[in-house]
C-alpha positions in Angstrom: -65.8 -41.2 -48.3 -66.5 -39.6 -51.7 -64.2 -36.7 -52.3 -65.7 -33.3 -52.2 -65.3 -31.1 -55.3 -63.6 -27.8 -54.6 -60.9 -26.6 -56.9 -59.3 -24.6 -54.0 -57.9 -28.0 -52.8 -56.4 -30.2 -55.4 -55.6 -34.0 -55.2 -53.1 -35.5 -57.6 -52.1 -39.2 -57.5 -48.8 -40.8 -58.7 -49.5 -44.5 -58.5 -46.2 -45.5 -59.9 -44.4 -43.6 -57.1 -47.2 -44.4 -54.5 -47.5 -40.7 -53.7 -50.6 -38.5 -53.4 -50.1 -34.7 -53.5 -52.7 -32.4 -51.9 -52.3 -28.7 -52.8 -54.0 -25.8 -51.1 -55.0 -23.7 -54.1 -56.2 -20.4 -52.9 -53.1 -18.2 -53.7 -55.1 -14.9 -53.9 -55.6 -15.4 -50.1 -52.1 -16.8 -49.5 -53.7 -20.2 -49.3 -55.8 -19.4 -46.2 -58.7 -21.7 -45.9 -62.4 -21.5 -44.9 -64.6 -24.3 -43.5 -65.4 -25.6 -46.9 -61.8 -25.9 -47.9 -60.9 -27.8 -44.8 -63.8 -30.2 -45.4 -62.4 -30.8 -48.8 -58.9 -31.3 -47.5 -60.2 -33.8 -44.9 -62.1 -35.6 -47.7 -59.0 -35.9 -49.8 -57.0 -37.2 -46.8 -59.7 -39.9 -46.2 -59.5 -40.9 -49.9 -55.7 -41.3 -49.6 -56.0 -43.1 -46.2 -58.3 -45.7 -47.8 -56.2 -46.3 -50.9 -54.0 -49.3 -50.2 -51.8 -48.4 -53.2 -50.6 -45.1 -51.7 -48.0 -44.8 -49.0 -47.2 -41.0 -48.8 -49.2 -37.8 -49.0 -47.3 -34.6 -49.9 -49.0 -31.4 -48.5 -48.2 -28.2 -50.2 -49.6 -24.8 -51.1 -49.9 -23.2 -54.6 -47.5 -20.5 -55.9 -44.8 -20.9 -53.2 -47.0 -20.3 -50.1 -48.0 -23.1 -47.8 -50.8 -21.5 -45.8 -51.6 -18.5 -43.7 -54.2 -20.5 -41.8 -57.9 -19.9 -41.2 -59.5 -17.2 -43.3 -60.2 -14.4 -40.9 -62.2 -12.2 -43.2 -65.2 -13.2 -41.1 -63.8 -14.7 -37.9 -67.3 -15.6 -36.5 -68.3 -17.1 -39.9 -66.6 -20.3 -38.8 -69.3 -20.6 -36.1 -72.2 -19.7 -38.4 -74.7 -22.0 -40.2 -72.7 -22.4 -43.5 -73.4 -26.1 -43.5 -77.1 -25.3 -43.9 -76.6 -22.7 -46.6 -77.2 -19.8 -44.1 -75.3 -16.5 -44.1 -72.2 -16.4 -41.9 -72.8 -15.2 -38.4 -71.9 -11.6 -37.6 -72.6 -11.7 -33.9 -70.9 -13.6 -31.1 -71.8 -17.3 -31.3 -73.0 -19.1 -28.2 -70.5 -21.1 -26.1 -72.3 -24.3 -27.0 -71.8 -23.4 -30.7 -68.1 -22.7 -30.1 -67.6 -26.0 -28.4 -69.4 -27.9 -31.2 -67.4 -26.3 -34.0 -64.1 -26.5 -32.2 -64.6 -30.2 -31.4 -64.9 -30.8 -35.1 -61.8 -28.6 -35.8 -59.7 -30.5 -33.4 -61.0 -33.8 -34.8 -59.5 -32.7 -38.1 -56.1 -32.0 -36.4 -56.3 -35.3 -34.5 -56.9 -37.2 -37.8 -54.0 -35.4 -39.5 -51.6 -36.0 -36.6 -52.5 -39.7 -36.6 -52.8 -40.1 -40.4 -51.9 -43.7 -41.3 -49.7 -42.8 -44.3 -46.4 -40.8 -44.2 -47.1 -37.1 -44.4 -44.5 -34.8 -46.0 -44.8 -31.0 -45.8 -43.5 -28.7 -48.6 -43.4 -25.5 -46.5 -42.6 -22.2 -48.3 -43.5 -18.5 -48.0 -45.8 -18.5 -45.0 -47.0 -21.1 -42.5 -49.1 -19.2 -40.0 -51.9 -20.1 -37.7 -53.6 -23.4 -38.8 -51.0 -23.6 -41.6 -48.3 -23.6 -39.0 -50.1 -26.3 -37.1 -50.4 -28.5 -40.2 -46.7 -27.9 -41.0 -45.7 -29.1 -37.5 -48.0 -32.1 -37.7 -46.3 -33.6 -40.9 -44.0 -36.5 -40.3 -41.3 -35.1 -42.6 -41.2 -31.4 -43.3 -39.0 -29.4 -45.6 -39.1 -25.6 -45.1 -37.5 -22.6 -46.7 -35.2 -20.6 -44.4 -37.1 -17.4 -45.3 -40.6 -19.0 -44.6 -42.5 -16.9 -42.0 -43.9 -19.1 -39.2 -46.0 -18.4 -36.1 -49.4 -18.0 -34.5 -50.2 -14.3 -35.0 -53.9 -14.9 -34.2 -52.9 -15.1 -30.5 -52.7 -11.3 -30.7 -56.5 -11.1 -31.0 -57.7 -14.5 -29.7 -55.3 -15.0 -26.8 -52.4 -17.4 -26.2 -54.6 -20.4 -25.4 -55.0 -21.0 -29.2 -54.5 -24.1 -31.2 -52.9 -27.5 -30.3 -51.1 -26.5 -27.2 -49.8 -30.0 -26.4 -48.3 -30.3 -29.8 -46.7 -26.8 -29.7 -44.9 -27.7 -26.5 -44.0 -31.2 -27.7 -42.7 -30.2 -31.2 -41.3 -26.7 -30.5 -40.2 -27.1 -26.9 -41.6 -25.0 -24.0 -39.3 -22.0 -24.5 -40.1 -21.4 -28.2 -43.8 -22.4 -27.7 -44.3 -19.8 -24.9 -42.4 -17.1 -27.0 -44.6 -17.6 -30.0 -47.9 -17.9 -28.2 -47.4 -15.2 -25.6 -46.1 -12.6 -28.1 -47.8 -13.6 -31.4 -44.3 -13.1 -33.0 -43.8 -14.2 -36.6 -40.3 -15.4 -37.2 -38.3 -16.9 -40.1 -37.7 -20.6 -40.0 -34.0 -20.1 -40.5 -33.9 -18.6 -37.0 -34.8 -21.9 -35.4 -33.0 -24.2 -37.8 -30.6 -25.2 -35.0 -33.5 -26.6 -32.9 -34.5 -29.2 -35.4 -38.1 -28.3 -35.5 -38.4 -29.3 -39.1 -36.8 -32.3 -40.9 -34.8 -30.1 -43.3 -34.4 -26.3 -43.6 -33.1 -25.1 -47.0 -33.1 -22.3 -49.5 -36.6 -21.5 -50.7 -35.8 -22.5 -54.3 -34.9 -26.0 -53.2 -38.0 -26.7 -51.1 -40.2 -28.4 -53.8 -37.4 -30.7 -55.0 -36.3 -31.6 -51.5 -39.8 -32.3 -50.4 -40.4 -34.6 -53.4 -37.1 -36.3 -52.6 -38.3 -37.1 -49.0 -41.7 -38.2 -50.3 -40.1 -40.7 -52.8 -37.7 -41.9 -50.2 -40.5 -42.7 -47.7 -42.7 -44.2 -50.4 -40.2 -47.0 -50.9 -40.9 -48.3 -47.4 -43.3 -51.3 -46.9 -46.8 -49.9 -46.8 -48.0 -52.2 -44.0 -44.9 -51.4 -42.0 -45.6 -47.7 -42.3 -49.1 -48.0 -41.0 -48.0 -50.1 -38.1 -45.2 -47.6 -37.3 -47.6 -44.7 -37.5 -49.9 -46.3 -34.9 -46.9 -47.1 -32.7 -45.8 -43.5 -33.0 -49.3 -42.3 -31.9 -49.2 -44.5 -28.8 -45.8 -43.3 -27.8 -46.7 -39.7 -28.2 -49.9 -40.1 -26.3 -48.0 -41.7 -23.4 -45.6 -38.8 -23.4 -47.6 -35.6 -23.9 -50.8 -36.0 -26.0 -53.2 -37.5 -23.6 -56.3 -35.4 -23.6 -54.9 -33.1 -26.3 -58.2 -32.7 -28.2 -60.3 -32.0 -25.1 -57.8 -29.4 -23.7 -57.2 -27.8 -27.1 -60.8 -27.3 -28.2 -62.0 -26.3 -24.7 -59.4 -23.5 -24.3 -59.8 -22.4 -27.9 -63.6 -22.2 -27.6 -63.3 -20.2 -24.4 -60.5 -18.1 -25.8 -62.7 -16.9 -28.7 -65.1 -15.3 -26.2 -62.6 -12.9 -24.7 -63.6 -9.6 -23.1 -61.2 -6.7 -23.9 -60.2 -4.1 -21.4 -59.7 -0.4 -22.5 -56.5 -0.1 -24.5 -56.4 -3.8 -25.6 -56.6 -4.5 -29.3 -60.0 -6.0 -30.4 -59.5 -7.4 -33.9 -63.1 -8.3 -34.6 -64.4 -4.8 -33.6 -61.5 -3.1 -35.5 -62.2 -5.1 -38.6 -65.9 -4.3 -38.4 -65.0 -0.6 -38.3 -62.1 -0.4 -40.7 -62.1 -3.6 -42.8 -59.9 -6.6 -42.8 -56.7 -5.2 -44.4 -56.7 -2.1 -42.2 -57.4 -4.2 -39.1 -54.3 -6.3 -39.8 -52.2 -3.1 -40.2 -53.6 -1.6 -37.0 -53.0 -4.9 -35.2 -49.3 -5.0 -36.2 -49.0 -1.3 -35.3 -50.5 -1.9 -31.8 -48.3 -4.8 -31.0 -45.0 -3.3 -32.3 -42.4 -2.7 -29.7 -39.1 -1.4 -31.0 -36.0 -3.3 -30.1 -33.8 -1.5 -27.5 -30.8 0.2 -29.0 -28.0 -1.5 -27.0 -24.6 -2.8 -27.8 
């Protein structure tokens, strides 16, 4: 596949070290991504997958932030006709459109999870929503203790959001339920003892430690890595991943068509009335519950 040109996703290749680095380069939006950025990311991953001289891909975000996930400035824009040059949709998409788009989205996550080269995540600042999913999908992940992680979009799209099988498999059922049922954003250091990530360290050490792991993995036999990755995929499918894409995209598609009862927070409606920034503030205000003052 020919790489798509988009300077919001950068590809750099170190052939001597056998490492490719892919950088989400949208720092003004905390490296959130739209459909075009994800297409470019997928294209770069295909380029690396087909290059026999590369063994490792290092995923990172520019300016100390991994990614805050999908760009929600126009939530329904993901379901519009952008691929045909049309204006993003401003009304609710049909269910068939949701299923078509979400099938493609979960195809991207499937390919990343089963990527034939070693994936190393350099995770700093924020890893939210789709950014959190990508961080969890990397084979080796280095994360700063103060990195904010979670799935806050569950607060306006519902808890059946994202790669549910992976959340339960990688996070464990207790933490997965907590993050999905509350939309909480937590610091990675709070779950360091659970071993969710390969290494948790000071924020300043993340780039060097991620590069260390990338160089370490790149010394492995390239054929052996590919064989191992396919073996890992089979083991995970036999344990928890069977039907992951089908379950994930079906529940996500249905979940984006929620009806809201009086008093429930409707992000899309609030954003249309007050703008994106104010909608996020009102969302956090709505969901805030003070901790009880107990000893």
